[in-house]
C-alpha positions as CSV (number, residue, x, y, z in Angstrom):
1,M,-36.2,-6.9,6.9
2,A,-32.8,-8.2,5.9
3,T,-30.1,-8.0,8.6
4,P,-26.3,-8.0,7.9
5,R,-24.4,-11.0,9.2
6,L,-20.9,-10.4,10.6
7,F,-18.4,-13.3,10.9
8,V,-15.9,-12.8,13.8
9,S,-12.7,-14.7,13.4
10,S,-9.9,-14.9,15.8
11,T,-8.4,-17.3,18.3
12,C,-10.8,-18.1,21.1
13,Y,-9.2,-18.5,24.5
14,D,-6.8,-15.6,24.5
15,L,-9.3,-13.2,22.9
16,Q,-12.4,-14.5,24.7
17,E,-13.2,-11.3,26.5
18,I,-13.0,-9.1,23.1
19,R,-15.0,-11.6,21.3
20,F,-17.8,-11.4,23.9
21,Q,-17.7,-7.5,23.9
22,L,-17.6,-7.5,20.1
23,R,-20.6,-9.7,20.0
24,N,-22.6,-7.2,22.2
25,F,-21.4,-4.2,20.2
26,I,-22.4,-5.9,16.9
27,R,-26.0,-6.9,18.2
28,D,-26.4,-3.3,19.6
29,F,-26.2,-2.0,15.9
30,G,-29.0,-4.4,15.0
31,Y,-26.6,-6.8,13.0
32,D,-26.1,-10.6,13.6
33,A,-22.9,-11.7,15.0
34,V,-21.8,-15.1,13.7
35,M,-19.6,-16.8,16.3
36,S,-18.7,-20.5,16.8
37,E,-19.0,-20.5,20.5
38,F,-22.5,-19.3,20.5
39,D,-24.0,-21.8,18.1
40,D,-24.5,-19.3,15.4
41,I,-23.3,-21.8,12.9
42,F,-25.1,-24.8,11.4
43,Y,-22.8,-27.7,11.7
44,S,-23.3,-30.2,8.9
45,Y,-23.7,-33.8,9.7
46,E,-21.5,-34.6,6.7
47,S,-18.6,-32.1,7.5
48,H,-15.9,-31.3,10.1
49,V,-16.9,-28.6,12.4
50,Q,-14.0,-26.5,11.1
51,D,-15.3,-26.8,7.5
52,S,-18.8,-25.8,8.7
53,C,-17.4,-22.6,9.9
54,L,-15.7,-21.9,6.6
55,E,-18.9,-22.5,4.7
56,E,-20.8,-20.0,7.0
57,I,-18.4,-17.3,5.9
58,A,-19.9,-17.2,2.3
59,K,-23.3,-16.5,3.9
60,C,-22.0,-13.3,5.7
61,Q,-21.7,-9.8,4.5
62,L,-18.7,-8.7,6.7
63,F,-15.7,-10.5,8.1
64,I,-14.0,-9.2,11.3
65,L,-10.4,-10.5,11.9
66,V,-8.8,-10.0,15.3
67,V,-5.2,-11.2,15.7
68,G,-3.4,-11.5,19.0
69,N,-0.3,-13.2,20.0
70,N,-1.5,-16.7,19.4
71,Y,-1.6,-18.6,16.2
72,G,-4.4,-21.1,17.2
73,S,-5.2,-24.6,16.4
74,F,-4.1,-26.1,13.1
75,Y,-6.6,-26.7,10.3
76,H,-7.5,-30.4,10.2
77,Q,-6.8,-30.9,6.6
78,D,-3.3,-29.4,6.7
79,K,-0.6,-32.0,7.0
80,Q,1.3,-31.8,10.1
81,E,4.7,-32.4,8.3
82,N,4.2,-28.9,6.5
83,K,6.5,-26.4,7.9
84,I,3.9,-23.8,8.6
85,P,0.5,-25.4,8.3
86,D,-2.8,-23.1,8.3
87,S,-4.5,-22.4,11.6
88,V,-8.1,-22.5,11.7
89,T,-8.3,-18.5,11.8
90,L,-5.9,-18.3,8.8
91,K,-8.0,-20.8,6.9
92,E,-11.1,-18.6,7.8
93,F,-9.2,-15.6,6.5
94,R,-8.4,-17.4,3.2
95,K,-11.9,-18.3,2.8
96,A,-12.9,-14.6,3.3
97,L,-10.5,-13.5,0.5
98,E,-11.9,-16.5,-1.8
99,V,-15.6,-15.4,-1.4
100,K,-14.6,-11.7,-1.5
101,V,-16.5,-10.7,1.7
102,H,-15.6,-7.3,3.0
103,K,-13.2,-7.3,5.8
104,H,-12.1,-5.4,8.9
105,I,-8.6,-6.3,10.2
106,F,-7.5,-5.7,13.7
107,I,-3.9,-6.6,15.2
108,N,-2.8,-6.2,18.7
109,K,-0.6,-3.2,18.7
110,Y,2.2,-4.9,20.7
111,V,2.2,-7.9,18.2
112,D,2.2,-5.3,15.4
113,Y,5.1,-3.5,17.0
114,D,7.2,-6.7,17.3
115,Y,6.4,-7.7,13.7
116,K,7.5,-4.3,12.4
117,N,10.8,-4.8,14.2
118,Y,11.1,-8.2,12.7
119,K,10.4,-7.0,9.3
120,R,12.9,-4.1,9.6
121,A,15.6,-6.5,10.5
122,L,14.6,-8.9,7.6
123,D,14.3,-6.0,5.1
124,K,17.9,-4.8,6.1
125,I,19.4,-8.1,5.4
126,T,17.4,-8.7,2.2
127,L,18.2,-5.2,0.8
128,K,22.0,-5.9,1.4
129,Y,21.9,-9.2,-0.4
130,F,20.2,-7.7,-3.4
131,Q,22.7,-4.7,-3.4
132,E,25.6,-7.0,-3.4
133,N,24.2,-9.7,-5.8
134,N,22.8,-9.4,-9.3
135,V,19.6,-11.4,-9.3
136,S,17.6,-12.1,-12.2
137,D,13.9,-11.2,-12.1
138,D,12.9,-14.9,-12.3
139,Q,15.1,-15.8,-9.3
140,V,14.0,-13.0,-7.0
141,E,11.3,-15.0,-5.1
142,I,13.6,-17.9,-4.6
143,A,16.2,-15.6,-3.2
144,R,13.7,-13.9,-0.8
145,S,12.5,-17.2,0.4
146,D,15.9,-18.5,1.1
147,I,17.0,-15.4,2.8
148,K,13.8,-15.5,5.1
149,K,14.3,-19.2,6.0
150,K,17.9,-18.6,7.1
151,F,16.8,-15.4,9.0
152,D,14.0,-17.1,10.8
153,T,16.5,-19.7,12.2
154,T,18.6,-17.0,14.0
155,Y,16.0,-14.3,14.8
156,H,15.1,-14.1,18.5
157,F,11.3,-14.2,18.5
158,P,9.7,-12.7,21.5
159,F,7.3,-15.7,21.8
160,E,7.5,-19.1,20.1
161,S,4.0,-18.5,18.6
162,Y,5.3,-15.6,16.7
163,K,7.0,-17.7,14.2
164,Y,3.6,-18.7,13.0
165,V,1.7,-15.3,13.8
166,F,4.4,-13.4,11.7
167,Y,3.5,-15.9,8.9
168,F,0.0,-14.9,9.2
169,L,0.7,-11.3,9.1
170,D,2.9,-11.6,6.0
171,I,-0.2,-12.9,4.2
172,I,-2.2,-9.9,5.6
173,H,0.3,-7.4,4.4
174,E,0.4,-8.9,0.9
175,L,-3.3,-7.8,0.4
176,K,-3.7,-5.3,-2.6
177,E,-7.2,-4.3,-1.7
178,N,-9.5,-3.9,1.3
179,N,-6.1,-4.0,3.3
180,A,-6.6,-1.5,6.0
181,I,-4.9,-2.7,9.2
182,N,-5.9,-1.4,12.6
183,P,-3.7,-1.9,15.6
184,F,-5.7,-2.1,18.8
185,E,-4.8,-2.1,22.5
186,S,-8.2,-2.8,24.0
187,F,-11.8,-3.4,22.9
188,A,-12.4,0.3,23.0
189,D,-10.0,0.8,20.0
190,I,-11.9,-1.7,17.8
191,K,-15.3,-0.3,18.8
192,D,-14.1,3.2,17.8
193,T,-12.7,2.1,14.5
194,L,-15.8,0.0,13.6
195,R,-18.1,2.8,14.6
196,K,-16.3,5.2,12.3
197,Q,-16.0,2.9,9.4
198,W,-19.6,1.9,9.5
199,A,-20.6,5.6,9.6
200,G,-18.3,6.3,6.6
201,F,-20.0,3.2,4.8
202,M,-23.4,4.6,5.5
203,Y,-22.4,8.0,4.0
204,E,-20.9,6.4,1.0
205,S,-23.9,4.3,0.3
206,L,-26.1,7.3,0.5
207,T,-24.1,9.4,-1.9
208,R,-22.7,6.8,-4.2
209,K,-25.4,7.1,-7.0
210,D,-24.3,10.7,-7.8
211,K,-20.6,9.8,-7.6
212,I,-21.0,6.9,-9.9
213,V,-22.9,9.0,-12.5
214,S,-20.2,11.7,-12.3
215,N,-17.3,9.2,-12.7
216,V,-19.0,7.6,-15.6
217,I,-20.1,10.8,-17.5
218,Q,-16.9,12.9,-17.0
219,P,-14.5,10.6,-18.7
220,L,-17.1,10.0,-21.7
221,E,-17.4,13.7,-22.1
222,A,-13.6,14.0,-22.3
223,K,-13.4,11.3,-25.0
224,I,-16.3,12.7,-27.0
225,D,-14.7,16.2,-26.7
226,R,-11.3,14.8,-28.0
227,I,-13.0,12.9,-30.9
228,E,-14.9,16.1,-32.0
229,K,-11.7,18.1,-32.0
230,S,-9.8,15.5,-34.0
231,L,-12.7,15.4,-36.6
232,V,-12.6,19.1,-36.9
233,K,-8.9,19.1,-37.6
234,L,-9.1,16.2,-40.0
235,I,-12.0,18.0,-42.0
236,D,-10.1,21.2,-42.0
237,S,-7.0,19.5,-43.6
238,K,-9.0,18.1,-46.4
239,T,-8.1,19.0,-50.1
240,E,-9.7,18.2,-53.3
241,T,-7.4,16.9,-56.2
242,N,-7.8,17.5,-59.8
243,D,-9.4,14.0,-60.4
244,N,-12.2,15.0,-57.8
245,R,-10.8,12.8,-55.1
246,I,-10.6,14.2,-51.5
247,T,-7.5,13.7,-49.4
248,F,-6.7,14.4,-45.7
249,D,-3.6,15.8,-44.0
250,I,-3.3,13.7,-40.8
251,S,0.3,14.9,-39.9
252,T,-1.1,17.6,-37.6
253,L,-3.4,15.1,-35.8
254,I,-0.6,12.7,-35.3
255,R,1.7,15.4,-34.0
256,E,-0.9,16.6,-31.5
257,E,-1.5,13.0,-30.4
258,N,2.1,12.5,-29.8
259,T,2.3,15.9,-27.8
260,E,-0.7,14.7,-25.6
261,T,1.0,11.3,-25.0
262,L,4.3,13.2,-23.9
263,E,2.2,15.5,-21.6
264,A,0.5,12.5,-20.1
265,A,4.1,10.8,-19.4
266,Q,5.3,14.1,-18.0
267,D,2.3,14.3,-15.7
268,K,2.8,10.6,-14.5
269,I,6.5,11.4,-13.7
270,H,5.6,14.5,-11.6
271,Q,2.9,12.6,-9.9
272,L,5.1,9.7,-8.8
273,L,8.0,12.0,-7.8
274,Y,5.6,14.2,-5.9
275,S,4.2,11.3,-3.9
276,I,7.9,10.3,-3.1
277,R,8.7,13.7,-2.0
278,C,5.6,14.9,-0.3
279,F,2.4,13.6,1.5
280,F,-1.1,14.9,1.8
281,F,-3.0,15.6,5.0
282,Y,-6.1,17.2,6.2
283,D,-5.7,20.4,8.5
284,E,-7.9,21.3,11.6
285,N,-10.3,22.9,9.2
286,G,-10.6,19.7,7.1
287,E,-8.9,21.2,4.1
288,E,-6.4,19.2,2.1
289,N,-2.7,20.2,2.4
290,S,0.7,18.8,1.6
291,G,4.0,18.7,3.3
292,Q,7.5,17.4,2.6
293,R,8.5,13.8,3.6
294,V,12.2,14.5,3.5
295,W,14.7,17.2,3.4
296,F,18.2,16.9,1.7
297,N,21.3,19.1,2.8
298,K,22.8,18.8,-0.6
299,N,21.6,19.2,-4.1
300,F,21.2,16.3,-6.4
301,T,23.1,16.3,-9.6
302,N,22.2,14.1,-12.8
303,E,24.8,11.9,-11.9
304,T,23.5,11.2,-8.3
305,S,20.1,11.0,-9.6
306,K,21.0,8.4,-12.1
307,N,22.8,6.4,-9.4
308,W,19.6,6.7,-7.0
309,L,17.4,5.4,-10.0
310,E,19.6,2.4,-10.5
311,S,19.5,1.7,-6.8
312,L,15.8,1.4,-7.0
313,R,16.3,-2.0,-8.6
314,A,17.5,-3.7,-5.3
315,L,14.8,-1.8,-3.3
316,V,11.8,-3.0,-5.4
317,Q,13.1,-6.7,-5.5
318,S,13.8,-6.8,-1.7
319,F,10.7,-4.8,-0.6
320,K,8.2,-6.6,-2.9
321,L,5.8,-7.3,-0.1
322,S,5.9,-4.0,1.6
323,K,3.3,-1.2,1.1
324,N,5.8,1.4,2.2
325,I,9.6,1.7,2.7
326,N,11.3,3.9,5.2
327,A,12.8,7.2,3.9
328,E,16.0,6.6,5.4
329,T,16.3,3.3,3.5
330,V,15.2,4.7,0.2
331,F,17.6,7.7,0.4
332,K,20.4,6.1,2.3
333,G,23.7,7.8,1.3
334,Y,22.0,10.7,-0.4
335,S,22.5,13.5,2.0
336,L,19.2,13.1,3.9
337,S,19.3,15.7,6.6
338,K,15.8,14.9,8.2
339,Y,12.4,13.4,7.6
340,H,8.9,14.1,8.7
341,N,8.3,12.0,11.8
342,W,4.6,11.0,10.9
343,Y,4.9,10.6,7.1
344,H,8.3,9.3,6.6
345,E,7.2,6.1,5.0
346,I,7.3,6.3,1.1
347,P,4.9,4.2,-1.0
348,Y,6.5,1.1,-2.5
349,K,4.2,1.5,-5.5
350,A,5.4,4.9,-6.5
351,L,9.1,3.7,-6.4
352,F,8.3,0.6,-8.3
353,E,6.3,2.5,-11.1
354,L,9.2,5.0,-11.2
355,Y,11.9,2.3,-11.6
356,S,9.8,0.4,-14.1
357,L,9.4,3.5,-16.2
358,Y,13.2,4.3,-16.0
359,N,14.1,0.7,-16.9
360,S,11.7,0.6,-19.8
361,L,13.4,3.7,-21.6
362,K,16.0,3.6,-24.2
363,D,19.3,4.7,-23.0
364,E,19.1,8.0,-25.0
365,D,15.6,8.7,-23.4
366,K,17.0,8.0,-19.7
367,N,18.7,11.2,-19.5
368,G,15.3,13.1,-19.8
369,L,14.0,11.3,-16.8
370,V,17.2,11.7,-14.8
371,N,17.0,15.4,-15.4
372,A,13.4,15.5,-14.3
373,V,14.2,13.5,-11.1
374,T,17.1,15.9,-10.3
375,Q,14.7,19.0,-10.5
376,E,12.0,17.4,-8.5
377,L,14.2,16.0,-5.7
378,N,16.1,19.3,-5.4
379,K,12.8,20.9,-4.5
380,N,13.4,19.2,-1.1
381,Y,16.8,20.8,-0.6
382,E,17.3,22.6,2.6
383,K,20.3,24.9,2.7
384,P,22.3,24.2,5.8
385,A,22.2,27.0,8.4
386,K,25.6,28.9,8.6
387,S,27.1,28.9,11.9
388,I,27.5,32.4,13.3
389,V,30.9,33.2,14.9
390,S,30.6,36.0,17.3
391,E,33.1,38.6,17.9
392,P,35.0,38.7,21.2
393,V,33.2,40.9,23.6
394,D,35.0,43.1,25.9
395,D,33.8,42.8,29.5
396,L,34.7,46.4,30.2
397,P,32.0,48.9,30.2
398,F,34.0,51.5,28.2
């Protein structure tokens, strides 16, 4: 019987206890843990031991990364004069990305907390720069890199190793897929997460066949239905000329195609704005619900909506590597009265797509989008409560 092999990647000395517990947990599931300190790796006679570890990753089915507050030893082939050479752990992570092995990523919650503080401070300075300077798209990455280099020289890192660890975390946060990041305080947190994830994977594996069939058939049915309707309209429009030729009037078909395209664009705009305004969650009964991310104490006008859309350019440039942006930053200066404490992070992708759509429109078409933005954002308007002035009360009982 084939047994899944799980490669465990982390610095060894500071996370030795967690690695030992993780090994026992993996083996209790009946899986094989692949760890360098337990001779689970074949060390080739012709290769460096670090390279032998890298080669083993391609032979595994899962990759578990645990990041603590140490960066680890430098990879032997990285030149020491490089400003930030790869550590062995980072090199293993890059190898896992290269061979596309499925990953579980765990970051010490205190390191994660310090990293987020670092990112907030850096993002604030970066955003200010892009708001005050008109940077062309081809110069964005250069400007961001220069800002970060200068910032890192003055930032007070809690530990010296964090200069390197945060570089590692930047790479992790750039992932576009299989990018779930799980903060942990103890091994119990890692164990609970893995148990839930593997249970979910088992469920998905058992039900995937029906889902795949449904996902393939439904779009095909919709396309076939659309083709049939178009053919019917085309046949109904045919006319026969005096010289026995048959002609078709396609104007109706074109008009309906344009209508469907317009409706698709309207749906997309509504979807983007809804994900900016609101969030989804599951209640105690397991049913999906939604709630507002933010509240405004003043209505948007078309003018303020247009200014907000224009301001997104600096946001999407400066937060390019962020998955989410704080609501206070997104709506800074736009009468934000309060935000939902749990879901105040707005997806970067929604903001990027909205600005890209706005920027691609002709000037005469932008007003339509501005009007749609005004209507959607005003759904989150909360009228300020009026202060009640009480009448003077006479203390006498008569």
